[in-house]
N, C-alpha and C positions, 0 to 999 in steps of 0.2 A: 703447621707449627710442629716441630719435633718435641715430643714429650719424653725427654731423655731419661726420666726416672721410671717410666712405665716398663714393667717386666711381665705383666700378665694382662691379657685381653680375653674376656669370656662373654659368651652370649647367654642371657637368661632365657629359659624356655619354660619355667614353672614358677609358681609363686615363691617357693622356697629359695629359688636362685636369684630373685630380684634384689635382695637386700645386700648392701655392700658390706665388705669386711674392712678392717683397719687398713688405710692406705688406698682403698678403692674409691672410685668416683663413678656415679651412674651417668650414662649417656643415652639419649634417645636419637636425636639427629646429630648431636655433637657439634653444632655450628659455633657455640661459644667455647666449649672445652678445647677444641682444636684451633682456636683463634689466638691463643696466647699461652705463655708457659704455665705449667701446672707443677711446680717443683715438689709439692708435697704428695702428688698422686703417683702411686706405684702400680695401680691396676685399674682397669676400666670394666664396667658391667654394662653391656649393651642390651637395651630393652627392645630392639627393633624386631626380634623374632618371638616376642611374647604372643603375637596374634590377637592383640586387643582390637576389636572393631572400632573403626573411626567414629561411627555414629550408631546409636541405639535409641529406640523409642522408650520413653518412660511412661508409667501408668497414668500420670496426671496430664499427659499431652506434652510433656517436656522432652528434652533431648539430652542424652549422655554423649559427650565427646571424649573419646579415648585419649589418654595422655600422649600417646604416640601418633595421634592424628597430625598430619603436617599442615602448615599454614596454607599451602597450595590447595589441599583438600578442603579446608575450611572455607577458603575464599570461593570455591566452586560449589559450595553446598546448594543443592537445588531448592527452589521454593516449594512449598507444600501448603495445603489448606490449613488455616489457623496460624501460620508462621508469619504474622504481620511484621515481626521484628527482623525479618530476613535481611534487609539491606545493611543492618548493623554488622553482620558477620564479615562481609566483604569490605566494608568501610574500615573496620578495625584491622583487618588483615593488611589492607593497603597502607595503614599507618606504620607498618613495619617495612621501612624502605630497604629493600634488599634485592639482589639479583634473583633470577628464576632458579638458579642453583641453590641458593639459600632457602628460598620459599619451598622447594621440593624436599628439603632435608629438615629444616627447623620445625619443631613440634610445638603443639599447643602447651603440653605439659612442661616442656623444657623452658619455654618463654615465661611461663608463670613461675616456675621454680627458681629461675634466675632472678626474678623479682625486681628488675630495674624499675625505676619510677616511670619510665617511658615504655614499659612493656605493653605491647599492643593487645596481647591476649588477656592481660590483666584489665585493660580498659574495657574489653568486651565482656569479660566475666563480671566485673563490677557493675557495668551498665545494665546487666540482665539478671542480677541477683544470683549468680551461679555459685554453687558450692563445690568444694574440692572433696572428692572421695579418696581417702588416704588409707593405704594399707600399712599395717604395723607388723613387725616381725613376730609379735606374740599372738597375732590373729585378731586383735581387738581393733577393728577398723573404726574410723571416725569420719564424720562429715563436718566441714568447716567452711563458712562463707569465704570466698576468695578475698573479699574486702577485708577480712580479719586475718587471712593467711599472711599477707604482705604487711610488714610493720616498718619498713624503711627502704631506702634506695639500695637494692641488692640484698635485703635482709627479709627473712620470713621465719615462721614459727615451726617449720618442719624439723623434727628432731632425729637423732640417730635411730636407725631401724625403721624409718618411715619412707614410703614411696607414694607419690601421687599416681593414682590409678586412672582417674577420670575426672571430668568436670561436668557437673549436672546443671542444666539450664531448666528452670521450672516453667511449667506451661503458662502460668499467668503472665510471666514476663515475655515469653515468645509471642503472646497474643497482643502485646502492647504496640502502640504507635511510638516510633523512636525518632531521635534526631542525633546528629553527630557533627562535631566541629573539631578541627585540629589546626594548630599553628606552629610554625618553626621559624627560627631566625634566618635559616638558609632554605632555598627552594627544595633542596634534597637533603635537608638536615634532619637530625633526630627531633622528635616532637618536643616542643617547649611546653605545650599544654594540649591536653585532649579532654574534651567535654562531651559526655553523652547525656541524653535525656529521654525519658519515656513516660507515657501515660497508660496505665493498665486499664483493662476493661471496667474495673470498679472505680476509676478515677484517681487511684493512687498515683502519685507523680514522683519520679526519682531522677535525680541528677547525679552523675558521677564525674569526678575530676581526677585525672591521673596525669603523669608527666610534670605537671605544675607543682605538685606536692610530693614529698618524699614517700608517703604512703597513700593509698587510695582514700579519697574523700567522698562520702556518700551523703547526699541531702535528700530526705524523704518527707513527703507531704501527703496528707489524706486527700487533697484535691490540688489542682494547679495553683501554684503560689503567684502572688502579685509580683510585678517587676521589682518593687522596692524590697519586698521580703527576700526574694531570690538574690538580689544584689548584696543586701546586707549579710546574708548567711554565707555567701561565697567570700566576701571580703573578710569576714570574721573567722573563717576556717583556719586552723593551724597547719603548719607543715610546708608552706611555700618555701622554696629553696633557691639558692643562687649557685650557678655553675657557668661554664663557658657557653651554655646553650640559652642562657637568659637569667635575668635577675629575679629575685623573689617578688619585688614590687611589680615588675612587668608581668610576671606570671599571674599574680593576683588580679591585675587589671584586665588582662586579656581573657582570663577565665570568666570574669563577670560579663564581658562583652559577648563572648561565644555562647554562654548560657542564655543570655537574653535573646540572641538570634534563634536558638533552639526553642525557647519559650514561645516566641512569636510564630515560629514554624508549626509547632504542635498545636497552638491555638487555632491556626488557620486550617488545620486538617481535621478538626473536631467533627 
């Protein structure tokens, strides 16, 4: 796509250079930015030369994923001791139906910052209690659960002068048993509902619903819920929406069905 108004393209190579100026837009892989007209954009700030590691170990046994890590790299994340939630990384990556060219350019941070309801990296982050590590122009960094970062379909709380630096996955979630289900109206269509579930080592049970709702839905229990409780909570959750990919009623119903499949699966692997 020709970006006819763009007159400046610069690579950021230091923290001071990552923040956009008026008219500039930040790109990592650029797979969305270059897919449609951006008439208000007069400059681009490319983060691909910042040198952020794709993966870093955290002190609690968790994992930091750099914002510029590609979906292809994430899908190929090797297993390691204690990473029981490993299957969920590839499962969510595969929920982003795209060519290998897109997979090798699209980034974890870009997918989260675009914040579509069907964003597969949001599904992963929400399912594993990940937090967004955000740089601010004034040096006052902040950490925010990805579940709270996204507040609508294509809407998030990132403000001017803020850049997503990394996504941190806590150790307790990586040690969890996980389940994943996705449904779409077309075989190769965008997700109509994505449901993740996990049981932490201490029994805490978390279900995440994305794509079906305009913002991430997180249901948390101190122990595995009953079928009736889970179905009730999913049906009562707000935010189910209607678009060409499915009606709100259909999304609510299939989310409950998929979550029950995950509940039985996790129960059977106890």
